[in-house]
Phi, psi and omega in degrees: 000173177252197195303190193293346180256017178285165184294328178298313180297324178295325181284323191246343185071012178072022183232029190263000189307304183294318180298318180297314180296319180296323180298317180286328175297320178293321177297316180296319181295332180272004175099002179285143174279114182258013185244027181298318180295317180295318179297320179299312181293319182300326180292343180265350190254149167278164181303146175056044179281160175262125184234135172250118177265101185270118190077050191288344181061230182278003174087010185306313185285315181298323179294318179295318179296324176295322177297333179273004172102010181260162180258112191240133173245134178247139177232134175204155179266349183268106184293333178292325177289316181295329178300321177293315180300316181293327177290318185280333181215072186295340182278346180276163181270119179235124184241132174273119182184163181271126181296335177288347178233038183302327183289353179264359186270358178076023178288143167285123181287179177093035177287144176288327181212134171246129184247134171229084182262185172061036178062031178304311185297311179295339184261009176291165174297133180306133178092351181260357190302313182293325178295316180297316179300319177297319179296318180294318179296322182292338180281349183277147169286168172302126182085000181288166187243137168256121181245126182228151172229129183209139175285146182243001176211171185298332181292339182246016181223152173274036183225154181291336177206153182289129179275349185226135175263159178295325178296320177296316180298315179299322178297316178297322178296317178299316178300328181275003177085021182257154180239133178289124179259315185211152174215137182228167179267344181212168175287349175276356178089019176296144184299142176269130174240149178307130180099356175300150181275353182215146179225128170253118187242142175239111176251151180236149171270124185306140176284139178236000000 
């Protein structure tokens, strides 16, 4: 997520880390697969890939990808979420920072995959969305992938209405030099049809 005026901070007050982690722990305990995003990304990656989890939250996806042999860095502006990630995986790199100012965090660029799951894009601070997409695209190596998941209606968002349309998001990606490769309706790879309430998109940075 981005700074203190983002939609996520307005919803949670920046204190949701433990509650968020408990919710997924309960889902896992009840037999739900909580690693769909990680499995989706892993299928796109070569062994020992470099992954940036942008808006990583409690680190659930980055930790799973690291268990699968990838090198993962997580960035989030919510310190309560990062506290959980650092507790659960202290050896991984977790950075507190605003995605709109990703270039100020001292990251080595050239990630194989940048992930923005969990409605990161719709929950950004209003007006920063195109800037964040440019920052995420700039973090990719030539040929690298931007993978995003976002709700497109109220049923798939913690908001009364979607603040971002898919057409707007695609436009920002084009402006950032990215090309749409694939789009699905779920992290399981179900086909996307116009009007779906959720979109998982894979954009690529052209190889040079």
